C-alpha positions in Angstrom: 68.7 113.2 159.9 69.6 114.3 156.4 71.7 117.2 155.2 72.8 117.8 151.6 76.3 119.0 150.7 78.2 119.1 147.5 81.6 117.3 147.9 83.6 120.3 146.7 81.9 122.7 149.0 82.1 120.2 151.8 85.9 120.3 151.6 86.0 124.1 151.6 83.6 124.3 154.6 85.8 121.8 156.6 88.9 123.7 155.6 87.5 127.0 156.8 86.3 125.3 160.0 89.7 123.8 160.7 91.5 127.2 160.3 88.8 128.9 162.5 89.3 126.3 165.2 93.1 126.6 164.9 93.0 130.3 165.4 90.7 130.0 168.3 93.0 127.4 170.1 96.0 129.7 169.5 94.1 132.7 170.8 93.3 130.7 174.0 96.8 129.5 174.4 98.1 133.1 174.0 95.8 134.5 176.7 97.1 134.3 180.3 95.9 135.2 183.7 99.2 136.2 185.3 100.0 139.9 184.8 103.8 139.4 185.0 103.8 137.0 182.1 101.5 138.9 179.9 104.1 140.7 177.8 106.2 137.5 177.4 103.1 135.6 176.1 102.2 138.5 173.8 105.7 138.4 172.2 105.3 134.6 171.7 101.9 135.1 170.0 103.1 137.6 167.4 104.5 135.0 165.0 101.5 132.7 165.6 99.1 135.6 164.8 100.9 136.5 161.7 101.0 132.9 160.5 97.3 132.5 161.4 96.5 135.7 159.4 98.2 134.3 156.3 96.3 131.0 156.6 93.0 133.0 157.0 93.8 135.1 153.9 94.5 131.9 152.0 91.3 130.4 153.1 89.3 133.5 152.0 91.0 133.5 148.6 89.8 129.9 148.2 86.2 130.3 149.4 85.2 133.8 148.1 85.3 132.6 144.4 83.0 129.7 145.4 80.6 132.0 147.1 80.7 134.4 144.1 80.0 131.5 141.7 77.2 130.3 143.9 75.6 133.7 144.0 75.8 133.9 140.2 74.0 130.6 140.0 70.9 132.0 141.7 69.2 133.1 138.5 65.9 131.3 137.9 65.0 129.2 134.9 62.0 129.5 132.6 60.2 126.6 134.3 61.4 126.4 137.9 59.1 123.5 138.8 61.0 121.2 136.3 64.5 122.2 137.4 67.1 119.5 138.0 68.5 118.9 141.5 71.2 121.4 140.6 69.1 124.4 141.4 69.7 127.6 143.4 69.0 126.2 146.8 71.1 125.9 149.9 71.3 123.6 152.9 73.2 123.5 156.2 76.9 124.1 155.5 76.7 125.4 152.0 75.3 125.1 148.5 73.4 121.9 147.7 73.6 122.1 144.0 74.5 125.2 142.0 74.5 124.7 138.3 78.3 124.8 138.1 79.0 121.8 140.4 78.4 118.1 139.8 74.7 117.2 140.2 75.6 114.1 142.3 74.9 115.1 145.9 76.6 113.7 149.0 73.7 112.8 151.3 74.8 112.7 154.9 72.5 110.6 157.1 72.9 110.0 160.8 70.4 107.9 162.7 70.4 109.3 166.3 67.8 108.2 168.8 65.6 111.2 169.6 66.2 112.5 173.1 64.8 115.3 175.1 66.3 118.5 173.7 65.6 121.8 175.6 64.6 125.0 173.9 66.6 127.2 176.3 69.6 127.7 174.0 67.4 128.6 171.0 66.8 131.9 169.2 63.3 130.7 168.2 60.5 132.1 170.4 58.9 129.6 172.7 55.4 131.0 173.1 53.1 129.6 175.8 53.9 125.9 176.3 51.9 123.2 177.9 53.1 122.2 181.4 51.9 118.6 180.8 54.5 115.9 180.4 54.8 113.8 177.2 52.9 110.8 178.6 49.8 113.0 179.0 49.6 113.4 175.2 50.9 109.9 174.4 48.0 108.4 176.3 45.5 110.4 174.2 47.3 109.5 171.0 47.3 105.8 171.8 43.6 105.8 172.5 43.0 107.4 169.1 45.4 105.0 167.4 43.6 102.0 168.8 40.1 102.9 167.5 38.2 100.2 165.7 39.3 100.1 162.0 35.9 99.6 160.5 34.3 102.4 162.6 37.1 104.7 161.7 36.8 104.1 158.0 33.0 104.4 158.1 33.0 107.9 159.7 35.1 109.3 156.8 33.4 107.4 154.0 36.3 105.1 153.3 35.6 101.5 152.3 36.8 98.2 153.8 37.2 96.7 150.4 37.6 97.9 146.8 34.3 98.5 145.0 33.3 95.6 142.9 35.3 93.1 144.9 33.6 91.0 147.7 34.8 91.7 151.2 36.6 88.8 152.8 34.7 87.2 155.7 37.9 87.6 157.7 38.8 91.0 159.2 40.5 93.1 156.5 44.2 93.8 157.1 44.8 97.5 157.7 46.8 99.3 155.0 50.3 100.6 156.0 50.7 103.6 153.8 53.6 106.0 154.3 53.0 109.7 154.6 55.6 112.3 153.6 55.1 115.7 155.2 56.3 119.1 153.9 56.0 122.7 155.0 57.6 126.1 154.7 58.9 127.4 158.0 60.1 130.8 159.3 59.8 132.2 162.8 57.0 129.9 164.0 57.3 129.5 167.8 57.9 126.2 169.5 54.3 126.4 170.9 52.8 126.1 167.4 55.1 123.2 166.5 54.2 121.5 169.7 50.5 121.9 168.9 50.9 120.3 165.5 53.3 117.6 166.9 50.7 116.6 169.5 48.3 115.7 166.6 50.9 114.0 164.4 53.5 112.4 166.7 55.0 109.2 165.2 52.9 109.3 162.0 55.2 110.5 159.2 57.8 108.6 157.3 59.7 111.8 156.7 59.4 115.6 157.2 60.7 118.3 155.0 60.9 122.0 156.2 61.9 124.7 153.8 63.2 128.1 155.0 63.7 131.1 152.7 66.2 133.9 152.9 63.5 136.5 152.0 59.9 136.9 152.9 57.1 136.8 150.3 57.5 140.6 149.8 61.3 139.9 149.1 62.3 141.5 152.5 65.6 139.9 153.6 65.4 137.7 156.7 68.1 135.7 158.5 67.9 131.9 158.6 66.6 130.8 162.0 66.8 127.0 161.7 70.1 125.3 162.2 71.5 121.8 162.4 70.6 121.5 166.0 66.9 121.7 165.1 67.1 118.4 163.4 67.4 116.5 166.7 64.8 118.8 168.3 62.3 118.0 165.5 63.1 114.3 165.7 62.2 114.4 169.4 59.2 116.6 168.9 57.5 114.8 166.0 58.7 111.2 166.7 60.2 111.0 163.2 63.8 110.0 162.3 63.9 111.3 158.7 64.0 115.1 159.0 65.4 117.5 156.4 65.6 121.3 156.7 66.3 122.9 153.3 67.4 126.5 152.8 66.0 128.3 149.8 68.1 131.3 148.6 66.9 133.5 145.8 68.1 137.1 145.5 65.8 138.0 142.6 63.8 140.8 144.4 61.3 140.9 141.5 60.1 137.4 142.5 57.6 138.1 145.3 54.3 137.2 146.9 52.8 133.9 145.8 55.4 133.3 143.1 58.2 133.3 145.6 56.2 131.2 148.1 55.4 128.5 145.5 58.9 128.5 144.1 60.2 127.9 147.7 57.5 125.2 148.3 58.7 123.2 145.3 61.8 122.3 147.3 59.6 120.0 149.4 59.2 117.6 146.5 63.0 117.3 146.2 63.2 116.4 149.8 60.6 113.7 149.4 62.5 112.3 146.5 65.7 112.2 148.6 63.9 110.1 151.3 62.7 107.5 148.7 59.1 108.5 148.3 57.3 106.2 145.8 54.1 106.2 143.8 52.1 104.4 146.4 53.1 106.8 149.2 51.3 109.9 150.2 52.5 113.5 149.9 51.1 115.9 152.5 51.7 119.7 152.2 50.6 122.1 154.9 51.5 125.5 156.3 53.3 125.2 159.6 50.1 126.2 161.4 47.8 123.5 159.8 47.3 119.9 160.5 44.8 117.1 159.8 43.3 115.5 162.9 45.1 112.4 164.2 42.1 110.2 163.7 41.7 111.3 160.0 45.4 110.7 159.3 45.2 107.2 160.8 42.2 106.6 158.6 44.1 107.6 155.4 47.0 105.5 156.5 45.1 102.3 157.4 41.7 102.1 155.7 41.8 99.3 153.1 40.4 101.4 150.3 40.6 105.2 149.7 39.5 106.2 146.2 41.9 109.2 146.0 44.8 106.7 146.6 43.7 104.4 143.8 45.6 105.6 140.7 43.6 103.4 138.4 40.3 105.2 139.1 41.5 108.8 138.4 45.0 108.9 136.6 45.6 112.2 138.5 42.3 113.7 137.3 41.6 116.9 139.3 38.2 116.2 140.9 39.3 112.9 142.4 43.0 113.0 143.3 43.3 115.5 146.2 42.4 114.8 149.8 41.7 118.2 151.5 40.6 119.1 155.0 37.3 120.4 156.3 39.2 122.7 158.6 38.3 124.5 161.9 39.8 127.9 162.3 41.4 129.1 165.6 42.5 132.7 165.7 45.4 133.5 168.0 43.8 131.7 171.0 42.2 128.3 171.6 39.1 130.2 172.8 38.7 132.3 169.6 37.1 130.0 167.1 35.9 131.5 163.8 32.5 130.6 162.3 34.1 129.6 159.0 36.0 126.7 157.5 39.4 126.5 155.8 40.2 124.0 153.0 43.9 123.1 153.7 46.1 121.0 154.3 46.2 118.7 151.3 47.3 115.1 150.5 48.0 113.5 147.1 49.4 110.1 146.3 53.0 109.9 145.0 52.0 108.6 141.6 50.5 112.1 140.9 53.3 114.2 142.3 56.0 115.9 140.3 59.5 114.3 140.7 57.8 111.2 142.1 55.2 110.1 139.5 55.8 108.8 136.0 56.3 111.8 133.6 55.6 109.6 130.6 52.1 108.6 131.8 51.4 112.1 133.4 53.6 114.8 131.8 54.0 118.0 133.9 51.8 120.9 132.8 53.4 123.9 131.1 53.3 126.9 133.4 52.3 130.6 133.0 53.1 133.4 135.5 55.7 131.1 137.1 53.4 128.6 138.9 50.0 128.5 137.2 49.0 125.6 134.9 48.6 126.8 131.3 45.0 126.8 129.9 43.9 123.4 128.7 46.2 121.5 131.0 43.7 121.0 133.9 44.0 124.6 134.9 40.4 124.6 136.2 37.8 121.9 137.0 34.8 123.0 134.9 33.2 119.8 133.4 29.5 120.7 133.3 29.4 120.4 129.5 31.7 119.5 126.6 32.8 123.1 125.9 33.8 123.7 129.5 35.6 120.3 129.7 37.5 121.1 126.5 38.5 124.5 127.9 39.8 122.8 131.1 41.4 119.6 129.8 41.4 120.0 126.0 45.2 119.8 125.5 45.5 116.6 127.5 45.6 113.3 125.6 43.6 110.5 127.0 44.0 109.9 130.7 47.4 111.6 130.9 46.5 114.3 133.4 49.5 116.4 134.6 51.5 115.6 137.7 50.9 118.0 140.6 53.5 120.5 141.6 53.8 121.8 145.2 51.9 124.9 144.1 49.1 122.8 142.7 48.7 121.2 146.2 47.7 124.6 147.6 46.0 126.5 144.8 44.8 124.0 142.2 41.1 123.2 142.1 39.9 119.6 142.6 39.7 116.9 145.2 37.3 116.6 148.0 37.0 118.2 151.5 36.6 115.1 153.6 34.3 115.5 156.6 33.8 113.5 159.8 30.4 111.8 160.2 29.8 110.9 163.8 27.0 111.5 166.3 27.7 114.5 168.7 30.8 115.5 166.8 31.6 118.4 164.4 32.5 117.6 160.8 36.0 118.9 161.1 38.9 116.8 159.9 41.7 119.4 160.2 42.7 122.5 162.2 44.2 125.9 161.3 46.0 127.7 164.2 46.1 131.1 162.6 48.4 133.8 164.1 49.6 131.7 167.0 52.5 134.0 167.7 54.2 134.6 171.1 53.3 138.3 170.8 51.5 140.8 168.6 54.7 142.4 167.5 55.4 139.3 165.5 51.8 139.3 164.2 52.3 142.9 162.9 55.6 142.0 161.3 53.9 139.1 159.5 51.2 141.4 158.0 53.9 143.9 157.0 56.2 141.6 155.1 54.7 138.2 154.3 52.4 136.9 151.5 49.3 138.9 151.9 50.9 142.1 153.3 48.9 145.1 154.5 50.2 148.6 153.9 50.7 150.4 157.2 50.2 147.3 159.4 52.8 148.5 161.9 50.7 151.6 162.7 47.1 150.6 162.4 44.8 149.5 165.2 44.9 145.7 165.3 41.2 145.3 164.3 41.8 147.5 161.3 44.6 145.4 159.9 42.3 142.5 158.8 39.0 140.8 159.5 40.7 137.9 161.3 42.4 140.2 163.8 39.2 142.2 164.2 37.5 139.0 165.4 40.4 138.1 167.6 40.4 141.5 169.4 36.7 141.3 170.0 37.1 137.8 171.3 39.8 138.4 173.8 38.2 141.6 175.1 34.8 139.9 175.2 33.3 142.5 172.9 30.3 141.8 170.7 30.6 140.8 167.1 29.1 143.0 164.4 26.8 141.4 161.7 28.5 139.9 158.7 26.4 142.1 156.3 24.0 144.9 156.2 21.3 142.8 154.5 18.2 143.0 156.7 20.4 145.2 159.0 20.1 148.5 157.2 20.5 150.5 160.4 23.9 149.0 161.5 27.0 151.2 161.1 29.6 148.4 160.8 30.1 144.8 159.7 32.8 142.2 160.1 33.6 139.4 157.8 34.1 136.7 160.4 32.3 136.0 163.7 33.4 133.8 166.5 31.8 130.8 168.4 30.4 132.4 171.5 31.6 130.5 174.6 34.9 129.4 173.3 36.1 125.8 172.9 34.0 124.4 175.8 30.8 125.5 173.9 31.7 123.4 170.8 31.4 119.8 170.0 34.5 117.6 169.6 37.0 116.7 168.2 39.3 119.2 169.8 43.0 119.5 169.1 44.9 117.1 171.4 47.1 119.9 172.8 44.0 121.9 173.7 42.9 119.1 176.1 45.3 120.7 178.5 42.9 123.1 180.2 45.7 125.0 182.0 47.4 125.7 178.7 44.2 127.1 177.2 43.7 129.4 180.2 47.3 130.7 180.1 47.3 131.2 176.4 44.1 133.1 176.3 45.3 135.3 179.2 48.6 135.9 177.3 46.7 137.1 174.2 44.5 139.4 176.3 47.6 141.1 177.9 49.3 141.3 174.5 46.3 143.2 173.0 46.5 145.7 175.9 50.2 146.1 175.5 50.0 146.4 171.8 47.5 149.3 172.0 49.6 151.2 174.5 52.7 150.7 172.3 50.8 151.9 169.2 49.5 155.0 171.0 53.0 155.8 172.3 54.5 155.4 168.9 52.0 157.9 167.4 52.7 160.3 170.3 49.0 160.6 171.0 47.8 163.2 173.6 45.7 162.1 176.5 42.6 163.7 174.9 43.2 161.8 171.7 43.5 158.5 173.6 40.3 159.3 175.5 38.5 160.1 172.2 39.5 156.7 170.8 38.4 154.9 173.9 35.0 156.6 174.0 34.5 156.0 170.2 35.2 152.2 170.7 32.8 152.1 173.7 30.1 153.7 171.6 30.6 151.2 168.8 30.4 148.4 171.3 27.1 149.7 172.6 25.7 149.8 169.1 26.9 146.2 168.5 25.2 145.1 171.7 22.0 146.8 170.7 22.1 145.0 167.3 22.8 141.7 169.0 19.7 142.2 171.3 17.6 143.0 168.3 18.8 139.9 166.5 18.1 137.8 169.5 14.5 139.3 169.8 13.9 138.5 166.1 15.1 135.0 166.5 12.8 134.5 169.5 9.9 136.0 167.5 10.6 133.5 164.6 10.7 130.7 167.2 7.3 131.7 168.6 5.7 131.9 165.2 7.0 128.5 164.2 5.7 127.0 167.5 2.3 128.6 166.9 2.1 127.2 163.3 3.1 123.7 164.5 0.4 123.9 167.3 -2.2 125.0 164.9 -1.5 122.2 162.5 -1.7 119.7 165.4 -5.1 121.0 166.4 -6.4 120.8 162.9 -5.2 117.2 162.6 -6.9 116.3 165.9 -10.2 117.9 164.9 -10.4 116.4 161.4 -13.1 113.7 160.9 -12.0 110.1 161.0 -12.8 108.3 157.7 -14.8 105.0 158.2 
């Protein structure tokens, strides 16, 4: 466990805590249960209360200037990604480095064996949790971990030896690479964290979570994660080195992706605190993303992975990043989008800001807060000399820039690694999108977070976004509309994303480990079905709709569904027609070959 405190602020916090405890003890002593002695006790308490009040005032006089100084230090610099440790960020207990205190930080580490910590005393929503015991998932994890090394490396295109070097006749020794994880965190429920933990248990060397005091739209929000979450995370993820960093920035003009990426840069500072080195791996994800366990083990143990060989790329964009070929789940394990995502991402420490060598790979100048300046590998166009010069023209030799936390997420380059195995999909990662405990939380996200939607609290769910449109039609077992009007000139509506019909059982593996609990999948899907019904009733009540208006909406939706069903039947008929034509052509060619004269 790791928490960061400046020594001066640590003293003030302890002093305030002492006085608070002193007052509480005196309050308890001064409270009696015998009515006849109440007045006597009250008289005895008067001097105590007065003395305690003086102590409290003295404490406030000491701490308020510190708080004021800390708030004044929250102004951002010209280049936030290259700030020193003394930046405007907070951790549990107080400020972890305002500019007017010494930059040396007191790192408090306690090694406590993880234990079972309940969620009952928590303000974080639980969601729908698996009823399986830990050993159910541990057995699955062990079976994955014990896969044959050469087969594992082969299915991801990783080599058993470095190119140009002969492979030893003896079995190659697996690599033992350390992976450092980092993510932003807010109100994500325990359910979502359990899903990710089932995939990653015991894999990471350290985990950094960063929580902000404002959303991406600069809306204030209270901190949810406290010191007690350290032990819960240790137990959940099987990792001793956990750090939760609080990011405080009251500049309300800093919003959307600029605020998000400024907050994300804190992850790199946490990695540095835990001793990440050039040969280690940095892994940045959103809290609802994860690589598959099998792929993570391949990256950890395969003897040669080109993206982890600094000598082959020197942090050059097209070769340095390991990105996922990611399967999308929308709100439910049974609602799977027919599209892929391209996060999370991994990069070796030698190419990460605050970890790599800034002399060999100087950080890139930034524009618009987090974007690389033109000519400093800001894009990946290399098709001709002119394009290459535009992308990399201001870089000397092989001194490509180190990667910031923002670069992990938005910078072009790298490779989306796929799984190559018979009777399996190509996916190497998962995205559990909108896995909230209820749709009220979903609406709040679309109202206040990064890609906010105006009026999200009042719109029908399916009108908020294409992802929710697909989800609503999935849980209500409605028909998807076509994705475009091309060759469908008569259709009246389209939707950007369609779903895999039949849910998870209709797809090839791999599946998320947590979803192997069939009972959980059933309960989660039913929960979302009920949430959609409840959300619609709540929306209609909030708009004070009359019975006739509600009926009109229902009839309109039923009419749309009938049109979508008609389109689906027509599309099915066209597919069958094409199949018949293809079969007839194949049969005709076979007959022609059989009737052709045989040359002698």
